[in-house]
N, C-alpha and C positions, 0 to 999 in steps of 0.2 A: 328236313332236317334229321329226322329219325330213320330215313331210308338208307343211308350208307354209313360204314363205320367211321369214314374219315369226318363226315358232318356231325356225326354223334360225339366224336372226340373233341371237335372244335368247340361245339356248344357245351361240353362238359368242363372243359379247360377254362373257357370264358366264365362260365358260370361260378364255378368253385373261387376263382380270382375276385371276381365282383362280389360275392357274398362275404368273403373275407375283408375286402376293401369297404365295405358298408357295414361290417359288424353283424351280419344275421347270422343266425345258428342254423338255419336250415332253408328249403325252398319248397313252395308249393306249385307245381307246374301248371299254372293257369295264365302265365304272362304272354304278352306279345313278343313274337320273336322276329328278328330282322333276317332277311335271306342271305344278305351279302356276308355277314361275318358270325351269324348265328349267335349274336350278342343280345342280352336283355335290351330292347328299345327304350331309350331315355328321351323324352319330349323336348327338354329344354337344359339350357345350362352347359356346364364346362364338359360333360360326358355325352352331350347330344351331337349329332351330326352337325357341323357348322356352328356350335355354341348357339342354338336357337334360343328365341325369346317366345314367350307366351302369347297366345292370341288375347284380344281385348286389352291389352297391356296388364296382362294377369302377373302375378308375382311367380317367378320361378323358384320353388321352395329348395332347401338344402339338398333333397334326394333327386333333384332334377325332375320335378312334377309341377304341374300348372294348378294354381287356386286364387283365391282372392281373400281367405280368411287369414288370420294371425299366425296359424301354422305355417303359412307358406310365405307370408311377408314380412315376418320378423327378421331383422338384420342382427347378425353376430358378427361384431367387428374384430373379434380375435379368432385365433385358430388358423386352420388351414382353408384354403378356398373350399367353398360347398358346405360349410358347417352352418351357414344361414341362408337367408334369402339371397339369392344370385343376381337377379335382375328384377327392374320395375317393382321396386319394393313398397311403393308408397301404400299406406294403409288405407281401407275404405273410410275409417274415422275421419281422415284428413279432407274429405269432401263434404263434410256435414254442414259446413257454412256456403256452399256453392249453391247459388240459385236466387239472384237478384236481378237478372236482366229481363226476364220474361215481361212484356206489355200485358196487361190486364189478365193477371193470374187467374185461374179457375174459369176462364171463359167457355171452354168446351165441356158440355155435357153429352155424352155420346151413348146412346143405348143401344145395345145389341137386341133384336128382336129375333128369336128363334122360330122359324116357320112351322116346326112341328107342333109348337104349343096351341095352334089354333084347333088340334084335334084331341087335345088331352082330356083325360077322363080319370077319375080317382076310384079306388077299389076300398070298399068297406067303410067310407067316410064321405060325407057331402061334398060334391064338387066344388062348392063354395069354399073349400079348404084352400084349393088352388085352382081357380077357374081357368078354363080354357081362354086364350087371349088372341084376338085377332087385331089386326093393325089398328082398325077403327076404334079400338078400345083405349089406344094410347093417347095421352095429353100432347098435342103438337106444341103446346107452350113450354113443356117441361124439358125438352131436348134442344140441343143446337143440331144435333146429328142423330138420325136413327139409321143402323145399320141392319139390313136385312139379311139374314144368316140362315143357311148357306147356300151358294151355288157351287157346283162341282165343275170339272173339266173334262170334256170328251176326249178320249184318246185318239190321236191321229189327225182330227181337224182341228182341235185345240180351241173349241168353242166352249162358253159358259152353258152349264145345263142346270135345269131346274131341278129340284130334289123332292119335291112334293106335287101330288097331282093337281092342286089347286093353286099353286105358286102364281100363277098369271093373275088369277083373281085377286090373290092376297096383295101382291105387289100393286096392282091398280089401287086397292083400298088403301095402301099406305101412301101413295103418291096423292091421294084425295085429301091427305092432312095438309098438304101445303096451300089447299084453298083457305083453310083457316088461318095457318101462319106462313105466308109466302117466305119468311126468312129461314125456316126449316130446310135443312139439307138431308138428303136420303144417299145411303151408299149401299152397294152390294158386296157383302163379304164372299170370298171364294176360299174354299178349302175346310179348315177346321179338323180337329183332332182325329175324327173318324176318317178323314180323307187321306191321311197317312197310315191307314190300315189296309191291309189287302182287300179288294184287288186293287186299289186305287193308289197305294202307296209310292208307286215310283212315277207318277204322272207329273206331278211338280218339276221333279228331277229331270224326266225325260224331256218334257215342253221346254225347259229353259236351257236345255244343252247345246242347241244349234240356233245359228242366226235365223234360219228359216222358220222353225218352228216358233221362236219367240216372236218372230214378226207376225206369223198367223194368229197367235194368241192376241197379241195387241191390237191387231186391226179388227178380229172379231170382237174383243172387249169392248173397244170404244164404240163399234156399231151397236153392239147390245145394250151397252148403258143408256144410250141416247135413245133406243127404242122403247126401253123400259121406263125411262124418265128419272133415271138416277143421276146424281150429281158427282158420284165417284166411286172408287173400287177400294176395298180393304183387303189385301192379302194375307191370308192366315194359313201360312205354310208351316206346319208342325211336325219335323223341323228339317231344315236343310242338313246335308251329310249322312253318313252312314248308318247312324243309330235307328232311323227309322225309314230305311228302304231307299235311301238316295246314294251319291257318291262323294267323294271328297271335294270335287269341284264345285259342289251345289252352291256355296256362299258365292263363290266369284261370278257364277252363271246368274244367281239371283241379282246382284249388283249389275250386270250387263241387262237383265231384264228391266230392272227400274230405270236405267239410264235410256234404254230404248223406248221404254213406254212414255217417258217425259218429253223425248224428242218428238215423238208422234203426237203427243198433245199439244206440243207447241206448233207443230206444222198444221194441226186442226184449227187452231185458233180459238178453242173453246176453253172453258174452265173446267177442268176435271180434278177433283180433289182424289189424292192417293194417300192411303195410310197402310201400314202392316203391322202386325201383332209381333211381340218378342217376348220371349220366355223370361222369368224371374231367376232362372237357374244359369249358373256359369257353365254347368256341362253342356246344355243345350244352346245357350247364346254364343259359345265360342266359335260355331259354326257361321255365324253371320259376321260379315265385314262391316260391323254395325256403324262405324265411324263413317265411311264413305257411304253407305246406305242412306244416312240421315239428309244427305242433299238432293235426294232424289224422291223424297216423300214430304208431304205436309206435315205429318207426325208420325210418332211410333207409339203404339198403344201397348204399354208395359203389362203384361198379365201378372199382377201382383197378387195372385190369389192361386190356391192349389199348390202352395209351397210345400205343405205336408198333406198327407193323406194315408189311407190303409196300405199303398205301396210301401210305406216306411218301415214295415215288418221286417222287410229284409236287411234293414240297417240296425234293427233293435232300437230305434229312438223313442219308442213309445208314443203315446198319443200326444198330439201338440196341435195348436190353432193353425189353419192355414194361411192366416191373414195377419200374423203378429207384426206390429209395428216396428220392431227392430229389425226383423227381417225384410220387410218392405222397405225400409231404409237403406239396408244393406244392398238391394237389388237396385234402387236409384242410383246409389254411389257406385254400384258397379258400372252402370251405364255412364256415368260421368268420368270414371277412371278410363274407360274404353274410349273417351273423346267426343261423347255424344253431348250436345248443348241442351241444356235444362229445358229451353224453349220448345223442344221437339218430343217431350216426354210426358204423355198422358199416363196417369196413375189408374191402375185396374181396381175395381171394387166389385167383390162378389156378393150377389143377393142370395146368398145361400151358406149352407154349412157343410163342414167334411165330419163324418161320423165314424166311430169306432166301436167295437166289441172289446170290453175290458177283460183281461185275463182272470182278475180278481176284483170283484166289483167294490171291495171294502179299499183298494187304491185307486182312486178316481180323480187324482190331479195330473196336470201336465207332466207328462214323461213317464206314467204308469205303464205298465207293459199292455198290449193289446193281443188279442187272438186273431183279429180279422177286421174286416169293414163292418160298419154299423148295418143295422137291419134296413131293409128297403122302405122307402117313404111310399104311402099309399097312393100318391099322385105321381111322383118322378119316377119310382119304381126302379130306382138303380140303388145297389149296395154302396154304403159310404158317403151318401149324398143325400141332403135335405133342404128342401126350398126354405125361404123363410115363412112361406105360408104354412109349409108342414111344421115347422118348428114353433110357430105361434100356436098352432092347433094343438100340438103336445102340451104346450105350457097352459093353455086354457083349459083343455079337457081333462088333464091329470093334476092340476093345481101345482106344477112345478115351479121351482123358484130358480131363476138362471142367475149366475154369478159373474160379477165383472173382474177380469184380471188386470191389474194395473200394469203389469209388467208387458204383456203382449197387447194390451189396449183392445181385447176382444172380449167376447161373451163365452160362457161355457154353460152347458146344459147337461145334468147327470139325471139318468134314472135307470133302474134295474143294473143291467150290466153294460148299458149304453153311455157314450160320451161324446158330446158334439161341441164343436168350436165354430163360432158364427159371428156375423155382425148384427147389430140392432141400430136403431136410428142414432143412439147417443154415440155409439163407437163410429158409424158412418160419419158423423159430424166431426169426430176427432180426425178421421182420415181427411176430411176436406179442410180442417185446419192445417195439417200437414201439408197439404197441396198448396195452400196459400202461403205458408211461411216458406216453403222452398221455390215459391214463384213459379210453379208448374202452370202448363197452359190449362190443364183440365183432367177430366176423369173419363173413364170408360166403364159401363156397367155390363156385367154378365149375370143375369140377363133380365130382360124387362118383364119377363112372365113369371119370375120366381117371387116376386114381391107379393104382398096382401094389402088392398085398400091403398096403395101407394105409400104406405108406412115410410118404406127405407128411401124411396124416391124423394119423399117431400123433405126428408134429410139432407139430401144432396142439393136439390134445388133452392131450399131455403138458405142454405150456407153460402151457395154459389151466387145467387141472385144479390145477396147483400153486398157482394164485392163487385159486380158489373158495373162497368161505368154508364152512365145515362146520358143521353146526348139531347133528349127533348123532354121538356115538361108535360105533365098530365094537363088536361083542360082545367080552366081556373075553377070550375064548379064540380069537376070530377066526372063529368058527362060527356060522353061521346055523342053528337047528334045523329038523328037517323039519316041514313043516306041511301042512294040506289047501290044495288050489288055492284061490288068492285070499284066503287068510286070514292074518293077521300073527302073527309069533313075539315073545313079550317075553323079552328077553336083559338080562344084567346089562352095565353099560356098561364099557368097557376102561380108562376114565379118569374121574375125577370123581364116580363112584359112582352109585347108584340104577339104574333100568332104562328101556329104550327098547322101544318097539313098532315094528317096521318089517316092512313087505312081505319076503318071501323073494325077492329078485330073483335072476336069473340066466339060465339057458338055459330055465327054464320055471317058473310058479308051482309052489310045494310041492317043490323040489328043495333038496338040502343044499348049501351054498355053504360052502368053507374059504377064508378070505382071509388067515389068518395076519397080522392086522393090526398089533397092537402100537399103542403110543399115538400114534405119527406118523401112521398111516392113518385116515381120517375118512369118516364116511359123507356124501357130497356131494348135497344135496338135488336140484341140478339134473339129476344123472345117477343117482340112485337106487342108487349102489353105493359100496363103500368104495375108496378110492384112496391 
């Protein structure tokens, strides 16, 4: 544009006209420019090419930009066109009562296991603050699914690749949990945030771009899932689009990838579960053709955490909790507005906090200015991030008193010039209440290794198990008889009469289990145990 006098003149003429029309007093030249007319590009509305609408049924605001907040969605019925929301103006609050159709709400408890946690050590504090975690440390009865994170994709041959030297051993250990609970499903997550950083950041985009590369990835993936004993694949592409190394066609190609994956699964005759993660941010989600994608996945794992963090410093928002219920609700309603069915959405729960360094320690409430991320945790060793184990250690070792914020329904910890927003068992119980109220299918947990003594996990499981349907009574006397390994015991039902044949679950096949059930405790199919 700046190369010739004629193009400069066209840009200047159009810009001065548009500044006047919109009532601006000046211009800061950082805007996107179109090549054809050298006019400022408008994404939606009357002044956009073809009067475009926004992705995800987002609101086209009065200035021709897309969003989902009241600033974009408020309709002004008087005045000239463009003085209020121009299209798709339904407010997110109008979706608050949606969510009554899901069968068995809260049935999914999906734990993400991070493979690097097996090698964790802590600096300057006992390793018991946040112990290293191996798959064998996980309780196989506390999850419906465990997602092993992460595999990467090799460039060119499009195979899943392991990312830790002992992944094969760890995966074998994970699959061994099914001997204790045959109802447990295991999945392999591919991607993750770091996989969309250099030098990998274009691999998802490049792989999904052609039918031949998609076919190679699908063939390899199904073969590798079977070889490793996984029940499904979780695709964690963060994110399609140009923002993180991709191209504009990524969303369309992702849809083709899932369609072709499901077609290949059907041909195989096997049951392979498919899920993918989705961001809680409209900015990133708009690159996903999310309404169409839902038809080719078992569920969508909505990452309703990291909504805020130290990166907010560029927006001058101050310190804010990263899992506030009002914003979690907004993210769920954003999905509904985009056309996603509630029965497809699992809610994300973070077993960690986001921390900040306050600009002024005397100003230490939500919204106070920050100077940057919080100090590194001794075990997780990343600025602006503290596991629940590390937070619990701070509370105990320093005699700190956390505060509950009724508006955000989260916990806050303040000490020195540090501010941390996080979840504890009580606030996680409230998240589960939200899941059940909205009739969502379940939750995903990032990540299993960030808890301490299963404090947070117990809050999830306790709330969810209370809602799960039970199809089989416990034994009448609460005792499973001793059986041979792999065999079933036939017992008298505790209520309703008759007999039931059930495997003898517990520390191992063939052990005697005393549950002291009573009529109120039932055998829950999803977990294979009395609760």
